[in-house]
C-alpha positions as CSV (number, residue, x, y, z in Angstrom):
1,M,44.5,237.5,46.3
2,E,47.9,235.8,46.3
3,R,48.3,232.5,48.1
4,V,50.0,232.9,51.4
5,D,52.9,230.6,52.1
6,V,52.0,228.4,55.0
7,E,55.5,228.2,56.4
8,E,56.0,231.9,56.3
9,V,52.7,232.5,58.2
10,A,53.7,230.0,60.8
11,R,57.1,231.6,61.4
12,A,55.5,235.0,61.6
13,R,53.0,233.8,64.2
14,L,55.8,232.2,66.3
15,A,57.8,235.5,66.2
16,Y,54.8,237.5,67.2
17,I,54.1,235.2,70.1
18,S,57.7,235.2,71.2
19,A,57.6,239.1,71.3
20,G,55.0,238.9,74.1
21,H,51.9,239.4,72.0
22,G,49.0,237.2,72.3
23,A,48.3,234.5,69.9
24,I,47.0,235.9,66.6
25,G,43.4,235.2,66.3
26,G,43.2,234.0,69.9
27,P,40.5,235.1,72.4
28,R,41.1,238.1,74.6
29,R,39.9,238.7,78.1
30,A,37.9,241.8,78.8
31,A,39.9,242.7,81.8
32,D,43.0,243.2,79.8
33,D,42.0,246.4,77.9
34,G,38.3,246.9,78.7
35,V,37.4,246.3,75.1
36,P,35.0,243.6,74.3
37,D,36.4,240.5,72.7
38,E,36.5,240.5,69.0
39,P,36.2,237.5,66.9
40,P,39.6,236.2,65.7
41,L,40.7,237.1,62.2
42,P,40.6,234.3,59.8
43,G,44.0,233.0,58.8
44,P,45.5,230.2,57.0
45,A,45.2,226.7,58.6
46,V,48.5,225.3,60.1
47,P,48.8,221.6,59.6
48,L,49.4,219.6,62.8
49,P,51.9,216.7,62.9
50,E,50.2,213.3,62.5
51,P,50.7,210.9,65.4
52,S,53.0,208.0,64.6
53,E,51.3,204.6,64.3
54,P,51.9,202.3,67.3
55,P,53.8,199.1,66.6
56,R,51.9,195.9,66.0
57,G,50.6,194.3,69.2
58,G,50.1,197.7,70.9
59,A,53.7,197.8,72.5
60,P,55.6,201.0,72.5
61,A,58.6,201.3,70.2
62,R,61.0,201.5,73.1
63,W,59.9,197.9,74.3
64,R,60.4,196.3,70.9
65,L,63.0,193.4,70.9
66,P,65.8,193.3,68.4
67,R,65.0,191.5,65.2
68,G,65.6,187.7,65.5
69,I,65.3,187.5,69.3
70,T,62.1,186.2,70.9
71,L,60.8,185.7,74.5
72,R,61.9,182.1,74.3
73,H,65.5,183.1,73.9
74,L,65.2,185.4,76.9
75,A,63.8,182.6,79.0
76,V,66.7,180.3,78.1
77,V,69.2,183.0,79.0
78,A,67.5,183.6,82.3
79,L,67.5,179.9,83.2
80,L,71.2,179.7,82.3
81,L,72.0,182.7,84.6
82,L,70.0,181.2,87.4
83,S,71.8,177.8,87.1
84,G,75.2,179.5,87.2
85,V,74.2,181.5,90.3
86,G,73.0,178.4,92.0
87,I,76.2,176.4,91.2
88,A,78.4,179.3,92.5
89,V,76.4,179.6,95.8
90,A,76.7,175.8,96.3
91,A,80.4,175.9,95.7
92,L,81.0,178.7,98.1
93,G,78.9,177.1,100.8
94,R,80.8,173.8,100.4
95,S,84.2,175.4,100.5
96,S,83.3,177.4,103.6
97,A,81.7,174.5,105.5
98,T,83.8,173.1,108.4
99,E,83.7,169.4,109.0
100,V,82.8,168.7,112.6
101,P,84.2,165.3,113.8
102,L,81.6,163.0,115.2
103,A,81.9,162.3,118.9
104,P,82.8,158.6,119.5
105,I,79.9,156.5,120.6
106,V,80.5,155.3,124.1
107,S,78.9,152.0,124.7
108,T,76.9,151.9,127.9
109,A,77.0,148.1,128.1
110,A,78.9,146.9,131.1
111,V,82.3,145.5,130.2
112,A,82.9,142.1,131.7
113,A,86.0,142.1,133.9
114,P,88.5,139.5,132.8
115,P,88.5,136.5,135.1
116,G,91.1,136.7,137.7
117,P,93.8,134.1,138.1
118,S,92.5,130.8,139.6
119,P,93.8,130.2,143.1
120,S,96.8,127.9,143.1
121,P,96.1,124.6,144.8
122,T,97.6,124.1,148.2
123,P,100.8,122.1,147.8
124,R,100.5,118.5,149.1
125,L,102.8,117.7,152.0
126,L,104.7,114.4,152.2
127,R,105.3,112.7,155.6
128,V,108.6,110.9,155.7
129,H,110.1,108.9,158.5
130,V,113.9,109.7,159.0
131,A,115.6,107.1,161.2
132,G,119.1,106.2,162.2
133,A,122.1,108.6,162.7
134,V,120.3,112.0,162.4
135,V,120.1,114.8,164.9
136,R,116.3,114.6,165.3
137,P,115.0,111.2,164.1
138,G,111.2,111.1,163.4
139,V,108.5,112.0,161.0
140,V,109.1,115.2,159.0
141,E,106.8,117.0,156.5
142,L,108.1,117.9,153.1
143,P,106.6,119.5,150.0
144,E,105.8,117.4,147.0
145,G,108.9,116.7,144.9
146,A,111.3,116.6,147.9
147,I,114.4,114.4,147.8
148,V,116.4,112.4,150.4
149,R,118.7,115.4,151.2
150,D,115.6,117.5,152.1
151,A,114.4,114.8,154.5
152,I,117.8,114.6,156.2
153,E,118.0,118.4,156.6
154,A,114.4,118.5,158.0
155,A,115.6,115.9,160.6
156,G,118.4,118.2,161.7
157,G,121.1,116.8,159.4
158,L,123.5,113.9,159.9
159,A,124.5,113.1,163.5
160,E,128.1,112.7,164.6
161,G,129.5,109.4,163.5
162,A,126.8,108.9,160.8
163,D,127.8,107.0,157.6
164,P,125.0,106.9,154.9
165,A,127.3,104.7,152.8
166,L,126.3,105.0,149.1
167,L,122.9,106.6,149.8
168,N,121.5,108.5,146.8
169,L,120.8,111.9,148.2
170,A,119.0,113.0,145.0
171,A,116.5,110.2,145.1
172,A,112.8,111.4,145.4
173,V,110.9,110.5,148.5
174,T,107.2,109.6,148.6
175,D,104.5,110.0,151.2
176,G,105.0,107.4,153.9
177,S,108.5,106.5,152.9
178,Q,111.4,105.9,155.3
179,V,115.0,107.1,155.1
180,V,117.5,105.1,157.2
181,I,121.0,106.4,158.0
182,G,123.7,104.1,159.3
183,T,126.7,104.8,161.5
184,A,130.5,104.4,161.1
185,E,130.3,101.0,162.9
186,A,127.5,99.9,160.6
187,P,127.5,102.1,157.5
188,L,124.0,102.1,156.0
189,G,122.0,104.3,153.6
190,E,118.6,103.1,152.6
191,V,115.3,104.6,151.4
192,R,112.4,102.4,152.0
193,G,109.1,102.8,150.3
194,E,105.6,103.1,151.8
195,A,104.8,101.1,154.9
196,G,105.1,97.4,154.3
197,G,107.5,97.8,151.4
198,G,111.2,97.3,151.3
199,G,114.2,99.3,150.0
200,T,117.6,98.8,148.4
201,P,120.9,100.0,149.7
202,G,122.2,103.3,148.5
203,G,118.7,104.6,147.9
204,G,117.8,102.1,145.3
205,K,114.3,100.7,145.1
206,G,113.2,97.0,145.4
207,A,113.1,94.2,148.0
208,A,116.0,93.1,150.1
209,V,118.4,90.6,148.6
210,D,117.2,87.0,149.2
211,L,120.3,85.0,150.3
212,N,118.7,81.8,149.1
213,A,117.9,83.0,145.6
214,A,120.5,85.8,144.8
215,T,122.9,85.4,142.0
216,A,126.6,86.2,142.1
217,S,126.1,89.6,140.5
218,E,123.3,90.5,143.0
219,L,125.5,89.5,145.9
220,E,128.4,91.5,144.6
221,A,126.2,94.7,144.7
222,L,126.0,94.5,148.4
223,P,128.4,96.6,150.5
224,G,131.6,94.7,151.5
225,V,130.9,91.7,149.2
226,G,133.2,91.1,146.3
227,P,133.5,88.3,143.8
228,V,135.3,86.1,146.2
229,T,132.8,86.6,149.0
230,A,129.9,86.2,146.6
231,A,131.3,82.9,145.4
232,A,131.8,81.7,149.0
233,I,128.1,82.5,149.8
234,L,127.0,80.5,146.8
235,A,129.3,77.6,147.9
236,W,127.9,77.6,151.4
237,R,124.4,77.6,150.1
238,E,125.1,74.6,147.9
239,E,126.8,72.7,150.7
240,N,124.4,73.5,153.5
241,G,121.2,74.3,151.7
242,R,119.1,77.3,152.6
243,F,120.1,80.1,154.9
244,T,117.8,80.1,157.9
245,S,119.2,83.3,159.5
246,V,121.3,86.3,158.4
247,D,123.7,85.6,161.3
248,E,124.8,82.5,159.3
249,L,126.8,84.8,157.1
250,Q,129.5,84.9,159.8
251,E,130.4,81.3,158.9
252,I,131.6,82.5,155.5
253,S,135.2,83.6,155.2
254,G,135.6,87.3,154.7
255,I,132.4,88.4,156.5
256,G,133.0,89.7,160.0
257,P,130.8,91.4,162.5
258,K,131.1,94.9,160.8
259,T,130.3,93.5,157.4
260,L,127.4,91.6,158.9
261,E,125.9,94.7,160.4
262,K,126.1,96.4,157.0
263,L,124.4,93.4,155.3
264,R,121.7,92.8,157.9
265,P,119.2,95.4,156.7
266,L,119.9,94.6,153.1
267,V,119.4,90.9,153.0
268,T,116.8,88.4,153.9
269,T,116.4,84.6,154.2
């Protein structure tokens, strides 16, 4: 018998099956034609395809990595990707964050109030005796730093016919001092110090001029006394000795009753 070509037999069997016939040599069911099943006819054996060998390691071919790439390379790439994602998220969060200003801390400690101005001391009052030709002679009270003019005004001012002579109205007064104002008949202006002290004419300070010890210049400073009168006073003193009374000045030429009244409060013996 000629050898049957395997490929031709296979194609014939596929065509037969495609036409609706049962498989050649396959079993039949009795219900199909009521004829008992017959053993299949022997035919040539059809070779079946051999299964492909699995890759080494048991992994399917579709999971195999490209040549030259290992799992270590994949791990490095994964770490790089994760680091990039983390940096991007941090940058976005920082740019979108809104800075909230901190509320100022209010100290609860009590703030000490600045010390108030110290009370100004009560000004010291000066008591001055104003005598002579003033409207209201007597003791007046003046603030510290007052002058002669303030004392005269506190006493009502100068009276009619007053003549303060060369009284220094700007001279300062002290507590317990005395201001004496003369008249037209006996011009006088004197500021005497505290009780028991003397004064000088015109508001000057110092004791009254001593007729028994005064020099020519000191005598010439007295009102109504010039160089000639001063020389006459010195001559009388040399001739008669000491003055025992201010009234003895009338014995000197040039000194009359009016001049004597001017000199009386200014000189002493």
